[in-house]
C-alpha positions, 0 to 999 in steps of 0.5 A: 479833842485838841484844845482850841483857842480864839482867833485873836489868840491864835493870830498871836501864836508862833507860826510853827505852833499854828502849823502843828495845831492845824495837822490835828483834826477835830476827830482823830478818826479822820487821821492826819490833815494832809494839806496842813501837813504839806504846809508844815513840811514846806515850812520846816524845809524852808526854815530848818532852824525852826525844826527843833522848836517844831519837834519840841512842840510835837513832843509836848503835845504827844506827851500830853496825849499819852498821859490822857490816853488819846491814842488817836492823836498819838498816832497822828503826832508820830506820823507827822514826826516820821514825815518830817524826819524823812523830808528834812536832811540838814545839819539842823535836824540834830536837835529835832532828832533829840525831840524825836527820840524823846517821844519814842522813849515816851511811847516805849515806856507806856504800858500799851502794846500798840504804843510800844510797837508804834514807837519801835516802828518809828525808831526803825525808820529813823535808824535807816536814815543816814545822817550827814554828820555824826552825833558825838553826844547821842547815846542809845542806852535806854533803847538797848535796855527797853528793846531787850526787855520787850524781847522777854515780854510775858504778856498773857495774850500769845499774839500780843506777846509775839508782836511785842517780842518782834518789835523788840527784836526789830528795835535791837536791829535798828540800834545795831544798824544805827550805831554801826553806821555811826562813827561812834559805833564802838559804844554798842560793843561795850559789854554792858550793851552786849550782855543785854542784846545777845541774850535777848536774841538767844532767848527768842531763838531758844523758845522756838527751838524748844517748840520745834523739838517737841513738834518735830523739825518743821519746814523752813518758813516762807519768806512772807512769814519770816517777819512774823517769826521771832526766831527767824527775825532774832537769828537774822539780827544775830547774824547781822550783829556778828557779821559787823563785829571786828577784831577788837570787839569779837569777844564781847559779842561771844562771851554773853552766849556762854553766859546764856547757855550756862544760865539756862543749862543748855549744854546738856542737851546741847542742840541749841548750843551747837546751833548757836555756834554754827551761826557764829562761825558762819557769820563772823569773818573767817580770819577771826575764827580762832578767837571763837575757838579760844573762847570755847577752850577758855570756857571749857577750862572754866567749867572743868569741874562741872558734870561730864555731860556739860563738859561733853556738850562744850567739847561737841560745840568745839568740834563743830566750831573746829570743823568750820574753822579748819576749812579757813583760817585757824590762826595760832591755836593749833597746838593750844587746841590739842594741848587743852583737849589732852589736858581735859582728856587726862582730867576725865580719866582721872575723874573716872579712876577716882570714881572707880576707887571711891566706889563701894567694893562688892556692891553695885554703885549705880551713880558711879557706873553712870558717871563712868559712862558719862566720862566715856562720853567726854573722852569720846568727844575729845578724841573725835574732836582731836581726830577731826581737827587733825585730819583737816590740817595740812601734812606738815602740821599733822606730822607735828601734831602726831609727834606732840600727841606721841610725846604725851603718851606715858611710856614705862621707864622714861620721863619724856612725856609731858602729861601729868599722870601722878594721880592716875595710878596703873589703871588710869595710866593704862586708860590714858594710854588707850585714849591718847593712842585713839587720838593718834589713830584719828590724826593719822587717818588719811595721812600720806607720806612720800617716804616711810621715814617722814611718816615714822621717824625714829623719835616717833617709832621708838615710843610707839613700839615701846614694850610699855604699849604692849601690856594690854591687847587693846594697846597693841591693837591701837599701835598696829592700827596707827602703823597701818595708817602710816604705812599704807600709802596706796590704800591696800589695807581694806583689801587685806582686811580679815586674816584668811587664805587668799586663793589668788592674790592677783584678784585683790589688785594690790597697788605697789611701787618700786621700793625707794632708797629711803625706804630701803634705808629705813628697813635696814635701820628699823626693820629688826625693831618692827620684826621684834614687835610683831614677834612678841605681839604674836606671843601675848596670852591675851590676844584676841582674833583682832590682834592676829588680824592686825598682825597679819595685816602688818606683815602684808603691808610691810611686804607691799610697801617696804620689802625688797629681797632682803626684807622678804627673807627676813619676814619668812625667817620671822614667820618660821620662828613663830611656827617654831615657837609654837612647837617648842611652846616655851611661853606655855601659850594656850592651845588657841593661841598656838593654833592662832599663830599657826594660822597667821603664819599660814596666811602670811606665807600664802600671801608672800609666796604669791606676791614674789611669785616663786612657783616652787615656794607657792607649791610648797605653801599650797601643799602644806595648806592642803594637808592642813585642810584635811588633817589639821584645819585648826591650823588655818584661819578660816577654822581656828577663828570660827566659833566652837572650833575643835582644838587638839590636845597637843602638837607633839605628834603632828606630822612634819608635813603639816609645817612649813620647812625651812630647807624646802623654802630655801631650796625653792627661793635659792632656785629663783636667785634669792640669797637664802644663806640667812634662812638657815639662821633662826630669827631671835628678837633683838634685846633693847634697854627697855627690855631690861627695865620692863616687867613683862613676862614675855620679854623677860623670857626672851632675855633669859635665853640670851647667852652673855659673853663677858670679857675677862683679864685672865686667860681664856682657859680660866674664863668664868661662866658669868651667865645669869638667868634673868627672873622677875626678882632679878629685874626688880632688884636691877630696877631698884639699883642705882647706876644700873644703866651705867653698868649696862653701858660698861658691860656692852662696851666690854663685850664689843671690845672683846669681839674686836680685839680678842683672838678668833680661836678664843672667841670660838672656843668660848662660844662653843662651850656656851652653845653646848649648854643651850643646845642641851636645853633645846634637845630636852624639849624637842628631843632633837638629834644634835650632830657635833660640828666637824671642827671647832669653828663655833658653828653647830647643825641641829636637825629636828623633825620639821626643820634643819638649821645651820649656824645657830646664833649664840650671840650675834653682834653686827661687825663688818667682817665678823659674826660669831655663831 
């Protein structure tokens, strides 16, 4: 009951006090005296200079009632304050606001939940009032701290706890709205405020998220329930906060999110983290998206030594952020994203290699195995992020990223890559090569270039086809798949999937266009490099079925996208050379691989014969395939790649009708106007500088059968045979010898000078002597019948049981008018 004074004393009291006293009834249950409240309001509007005194007196009464736990009178006082606040809009309201905020603070400091909720409601009403002039001295530090504490309420009663948390969230929302609309709104974005506001909102979002994860995904709450749901209210407030963020304060709003996720260990599992950053990316202005991505990358760097699952969780969050940002503005962070991801890919491979080396030998280390699997999760997440980001970039940026990633791939014998692999070792280097090629595969997916030169420039093609990327069957698969992505400009690859004998290629409805001049120039310059890669790739001992399928697809795509008449002849030469290498078997390939190559040749010749539509050629191929079906089904892809296929013990006694004959093909194509002179020249892969430095057996073997013609200052009759067989030891010695490259350059210069200036008779005589040595070796293997040339012209005709060759090349050099055989 309020204190009453005598009539004489009451008459001497100031009028504003009498008006304030009159609004309080004898019994607080009767509520505010409306008639007297109207008088007080009229007085405040008529004499605004009295507002500060009215506010001070109300605050004094309220403080006294709070201490005495007179909740009824507290409610009446706050109702009167609210009405006065809503009715008065003058410059004199500023002192009254200070009294009002002081009373709200008193309520929030009380331990009674009802009073805390009451104070919050009054503050929210105040926050919605637009003041005429800004306040330069008012601060809301106390309210930020108090409302944040209410958001973390741990009251024993669940209903009261929820009510207090909702009040805290609404209070934070009011602070945000009030300060953002104020000219001094920058104060709310200070780190000390954001470090309280953002975790409080995330805490309420997280609690409901945990409940939902246990009970399954609930339906969206109806509109009437959203105000009663702390999670929905907190999320709406979080979105509103981020939507009001500007360029200068964006980072202050995002960094507390990382601190909250770290503190509560929410990166593994990371469903809540992904949910938070989706809200962030969709709430902020699109031009600020790159700021968030930079913050995620920075946090990834800061947590690089954490467990693999934590790093994987951060990377998956980055993937979601990139997926949203890629649709809008991504800013200057493109290369930074890829550079950081590739750096962490290297770190993951390094951690994996260290765990393998540190594991106990001869025993099962479960912890090490678990870490390896976790690191693979990290690596897969990085590759997926790189691929998704790259696939959403425009073509001009994607080509730059392709070159950027290719420049990171470690290639033996060169130092152009910028990725540090000094700590990886051989196994780690192989692993990082695979990871980078998988990333490149993701980036090139869907890339469409108008010309093949744009998609496969020399600076990209040379390292891609490097022998260093042929040392493992998985590496070779990835290289071929990258090439397919860039070559397949008409989406024909899906129609060619799987190596098989296609009865009618027309049913595939292959899409193709006329070969342009740029593509023709590309094949003249790089065709031999592509052929060589396919040829050597077919002869690898660790090939599996997928390798043969990809090699077949490569031949078919070259035929569709890049082949003119000259290229078709070269591809047929390549196929016949593969067939002959299987018969000779100088590489000592297992029988499965020999039959696999035979099946590959059959599938491709069947395809190319129907593509160029030469009836006689199609007839010859079909006849050979028919005979193989009856007598040697293991030479066909449908049989050799089937489980439990019976393999022959040898191929020496097979009839020549099982093979594709060069003379038959030349005869059929010649009748249709093709220039078939080059068909009689067996294909021999080009020798590169890297071959001489490489340690791979198949390349060494290829190099060892080449014939070197060294120039000499003495007469041609006294030329010394300086041919040296290249073995592994010789290569090792050559690698360790300084100045080896200079010697090779000088050697090539002398050879070119020899062919340009020496008399033709001298060159022909020297070639003939070298050719006899080589042919004797071939004759011992194939039991060939060698017919000497009718004249010392440097040419030789070799006849075998399955093919006839003319002009066998001993050393082939490209000159305008001179080619020595």
